[in-house]
Each structure stands twice: as structure tokens, then as C-alpha cells.
C-alpha positions in Angstrom: 0.0 0.0 0.0 1.2 3.5 -0.7 2.2 5.5 2.3 2.1 9.3 2.4 4.1 11.6 4.6 2.2 14.8 3.6 -1.2 15.8 2.4 -1.5 19.4 1.4 -3.5 21.8 -0.7 -1.0 23.5 -3.2 -1.3 26.2 -5.8 2.1 26.5 -7.5 3.0 22.9 -8.4 0.4 22.6 -11.2 -0.1 26.0 -12.8 -3.6 27.2 -12.9 -4.9 24.4 -10.6 -5.7 24.1 -6.9 -4.3 20.6 -6.1 -4.8 18.1 -3.3 -1.2 16.9 -3.1 0.2 13.7 -1.5 3.9 13.1 -0.9 4.5 9.4 -0.9 7.3 7.6 0.9 9.5 5.0 -0.7 11.3 6.9 -3.5 14.4 5.0 -4.4 16.1 7.6 -6.6 17.9 9.4 -3.8 18.7 12.6 -5.7 21.4 14.7 -4.0 19.8 17.8 -2.6 16.3 16.4 -2.7 13.9 18.6 -0.7 11.9 15.5 0.2 14.7 13.2 1.4 12.5 12.5 4.4 10.2 10.6 2.0 12.8 8.0 1.0 12.1 5.6 3.8 9.2 3.5 2.7 8.2 2.8 6.3 7.4 6.5 6.9 4.0 7.9 6.8 0.4 6.6 6.8 -1.2 4.2 4.4 -3.4 5.8 1.8 -6.4 3.6 1.3 -8.8 4.2 -1.5 -11.6 4.7 1.1 -9.7 7.5 2.9 -8.7 9.1 -0.5 -12.3 9.0 -1.7 -13.4 10.8 1.5 -10.8 13.5 1.0 -11.9 14.0 -2.5 -15.5 14.4 -1.2 -14.3 16.8 1.5 -12.7 19.0 -1.1 -15.4 18.7 -3.8 -15.7 22.0 -5.6 -12.6 23.4 -4.0 -9.9 21.6 -5.9 -9.4 21.0 -9.6 -6.4 18.6 -9.6 -4.8 15.8 -7.6 -1.0 15.8 -7.4 1.0 12.7 -6.5 4.6 13.4 -5.5 6.0 10.0 -6.3 4.2 6.7 -6.1 5.0 5.5 -9.6 7.1 2.7 -8.0 3.8 1.2 -6.8 1.8 1.6 -9.9 -0.8 -1.1 -9.1 -1.6 0.9 -5.9 -1.5 4.3 -7.6 -3.9 3.4 -10.5 -7.1 3.1 -8.4 -6.4 6.6 -6.9 -6.0 8.0 -10.4 -9.3 6.4 -11.4 -11.1 7.9 -8.3 -9.6 11.3 -9.2 -10.8 11.1 -12.8 -14.2 9.9 -11.7 -14.5 13.0 -9.5 -13.8 15.1 -12.6 -10.3 16.1 -11.5 -7.1 16.5 -13.4 -4.2 14.3 -12.3 -0.6 15.1 -12.1 2.5 13.1 -11.1 5.9 14.5 -10.0 8.5 11.9 -10.8 12.3 11.9 -11.0 12.1 9.4 -13.8 12.3 10.3 -17.5 9.0 10.2 -19.4 10.0 7.1 -21.3 10.5 5.3 -18.0 6.9 5.9 -16.9 4.5 3.2 -18.1 2.1 4.0 -20.9 -0.8 2.8 -18.7 0.1 5.3 -16.0 0.7 8.2 -18.5 -2.8 7.6 -20.0 -4.3 8.3 -16.6 -2.5 11.5 -16.1 -3.2 15.1 -17.3 0.2 16.4 -16.3 3.6 15.0 -15.4 6.8 16.5 -14.1 9.8 14.4 -15.1 13.5 14.4 -14.4 15.8 13.9 -11.5 16.7 16.8 -9.3 20.1 18.1 -10.3 21.2 21.0 -8.0 23.5 22.4 -10.6 20.6 22.6 -13.2 17.9 23.8 -10.9 14.1 23.1 -10.8 11.3 24.0 -13.2 11.9 27.7 -12.6 15.4 27.5 -14.0 16.2 28.0 -17.7 18.9 25.3 -17.4 16.8 22.6 -15.8 16.7 19.1 -17.0 13.2 18.7 -15.6 10.1 19.0 -17.8 6.5 19.7 -16.9 4.4 18.3 -19.6 0.7 18.5 -20.5 0.0 14.9 -21.5 -3.1 15.9 -23.4 -1.1 17.9 -25.9 2.5 16.8 -25.3 3.4 20.5 -24.7 6.2 21.3 -22.3 4.9 24.0 -19.9 8.2 24.9 -18.2 7.7 28.5 -19.2 4.8 28.7 -16.7 7.2 28.3 -13.8 9.8 30.7 -15.1 9.7 34.4 -14.1 10.8 37.0 -16.7 13.9 39.0 -15.6 
């Protein structure tokens, strides 16, 4: 079962959306400088059951437009029902992963609206950096939306 260490409402991670965000524990990438290194230990956090998740979607009905999963792709069979519940509630779905797009299964990509890909490389910076290796992609169109994170000088 997926375990989460944080449940938050966020506004910046998916531009133009109010997102219910879950940070899952168990990431095995171990990127140097990761802001969520506390999530690496898979024993951390609380289990996220489909029942609890469905209740939270109901609690936020009309207040959120997207569900954001920070990780979880390493347990795809557990993540898929959560994506199905999100879509059934009429919500967009986003995944933040350190993997490259080609390393995320097609089945998982088909359930997502947006995906942020790429390992965190401190010398390249995050989505707000012009030199980042990370990409924020609208999977409906294939368009890279990094420019939405970058502030003009």
C-alpha cells in the first residue's frame, strides 16, 4: 500500500490548478539535494487507502481542480485506483517523478493530465530554472509547460 508523509493543498506545483497533493514515501532515486529526502524511507507515513482518499476528494469537492501525486509510480498497481477515483470525480491528475517520461509506463501516462519528469540536479535547478533538465508536460497535448514556472527578468 502506498504510504504518504504529507497531504496538502497546493497552488504552485500545477499552474492554474488548486491541487490536493500527496507526498509518498519510498522513493528509491535518492537525488542529491532532494527537498523531500524524508520521504525516501518506505516505512514512513500513513497508508493511503482508496476509502480515505475518496473521503478526502469528497471533503474538497468544488474546492480543488487537480490531484497531485509526488511520487508513487514505484507502486503503480496501488496508484492506479487513486487516479481512477480522481478522474471519476472530474479532477485533473498530475505526477511528479524523478524518472524520464520514457521510463513511466504508458498505462500510467494515459491516466495523467500532467507529469513533471527528471531527477533533481542541483546544478541545473528546478522548473523555474532555464537550465533545468526537468520537464512539466501537459500529456493531453504533449506540450512542455516549463515557461509557466519561469519568471521574466
